[in-house]
C-alpha positions as semicolon CSV with decimal commas, in nm:
position;residue;x (nm);y (nm);z (nm)
1;M;2,761;-9,268;12,529
2;Q;2,743;-8,934;12,303
3;K;2,621;-9,124;11,987
4;Y;2,355;-9,309;12,220
5;L;2,268;-8,983;12,345
6;Y;2,250;-8,810;12,009
7;E;2,069;-9,073;11,836
8;R;1,760;-9,131;12,108
9;F;1,682;-8,763;12,197
10;A;1,766;-8,586;11,858
11;G;1,437;-8,580;11,679
12;R;1,267;-8,488;12,030
13;M;1,527;-8,193;12,054
14;M;1,499;-8,098;11,715
15;A;1,109;-8,046;11,762
16;V;1,194;-7,830;12,034
17;C;1,462;-7,589;11,852
18;L;1,267;-7,599;11,585
19;R;0,996;-7,424;11,785
20;Y;1,231;-7,128;11,889
21;A;1,409;-7,098;11,546
22;Q;1,306;-6,860;11,208
23;T;1,461;-7,113;10,993
24;T;1,525;-7,553;10,944
25;F;1,900;-7,438;10,940
26;E;1,891;-7,203;11,265
27;A;1,706;-7,483;11,444
28;E;1,997;-7,713;11,317
29;D;2,254;-7,485;11,458
30;V;2,061;-7,437;11,790
31;L;2,045;-7,859;11,782
32;Q;2,410;-7,897;11,744
33;E;2,526;-7,626;12,024
34;G;2,285;-7,774;12,262
35;F;2,427;-8,088;12,205
36;L;2,783;-7,963;12,266
37;T;2,696;-7,784;12,608
38;V;2,516;-8,130;12,696
39;F;2,808;-8,347;12,636
40;K;3,047;-8,094;12,835
41;N;2,823;-8,106;13,088
42;L;2,702;-8,444;13,118
43;A;2,883;-8,507;13,428
44;S;2,746;-8,232;13,632
45;F;2,396;-8,373;13,560
46;R;2,251;-8,452;13,914
47;R;1,970;-8,690;13,864
48;E;1,683;-8,465;14,010
49;C;1,502;-8,520;13,732
50;P;1,468;-8,730;13,383
51;L;1,765;-8,649;13,160
52;E;1,531;-8,565;12,883
53;F;1,417;-8,255;13,086
54;W;1,768;-8,165;13,174
55;I;1,843;-8,192;12,803
56;R;1,566;-8,020;12,669
57;R;1,602;-7,750;12,914
58;I;1,978;-7,662;12,789
59;M;1,826;-7,709;12,428
60;V;1,605;-7,418;12,499
61;N;1,849;-7,220;12,651
62;A;2,073;-7,281;12,344
63;A;1,794;-7,133;12,126
64;L;1,724;-6,814;12,346
65;R;2,109;-6,749;12,323
66;Q;2,073;-6,767;11,955
67;H;1,784;-6,584;11,932
68;R;1,962;-6,296;12,182
69;R;2,240;-6,261;11,919
70;N;2,032;-6,279;11,622
71;A;1,807;-5,942;11,759
72;P;1,927;-5,660;11,552
73;W;2,069;-5,343;11,764
74;W;1,939;-5,005;11,760
75;P;2,042;-4,662;11,830
76;S;1,832;-4,552;12,165
77;A;1,595;-4,231;12,151
78;T;1,860;-4,075;12,376
79;G;2,147;-4,189;12,127
80;A;2,330;-4,218;12,492
81;S;2,403;-4,593;12,406
82;T;2,246;-4,879;12,183
83;Q;1,921;-5,125;12,285
84;R;1,816;-5,478;12,130
85;I;1,458;-5,406;11,924
86;W;1,311;-5,780;11,959
87;P;1,079;-5,856;11,608
88;A;0,740;-5,898;11,625
89;R;0,741;-6,225;11,542
90;S;1,054;-6,349;11,767
91;L;0,919;-6,695;11,867
92;R;0,741;-6,881;11,653
93;F;0,540;-7,113;11,883
94;P;0,684;-7,036;12,283
95;I;0,659;-7,302;12,519
96;T;0,639;-7,304;12,891
97;I;0,867;-7,528;13,050
98;S;0,792;-7,594;13,434
99;R;1,116;-7,594;13,665
100;R;1,063;-7,937;13,808
101;C;1,463;-7,972;13,755
């Protein structure tokens, strides 16, 4: 089942990951992390929407988590705490996903 899902959706999900990642290697990491999440949570899929939409949402969330992890930390102006400074070119091709499911 997992092999079938991976073979069926990996190409389209790699395209999604490439939109969010800075490099191909980062996109491959996001794809792997996303599919691990898909396989772990497959039993919780509620069939309210097509499976591809559900997998795509997981991939987008995995890409955003990866992006947040890679964002640099800088001291704040007050020096009391730290804050994330987002790069000017944080997402190459951000896409909007409707919340149909």
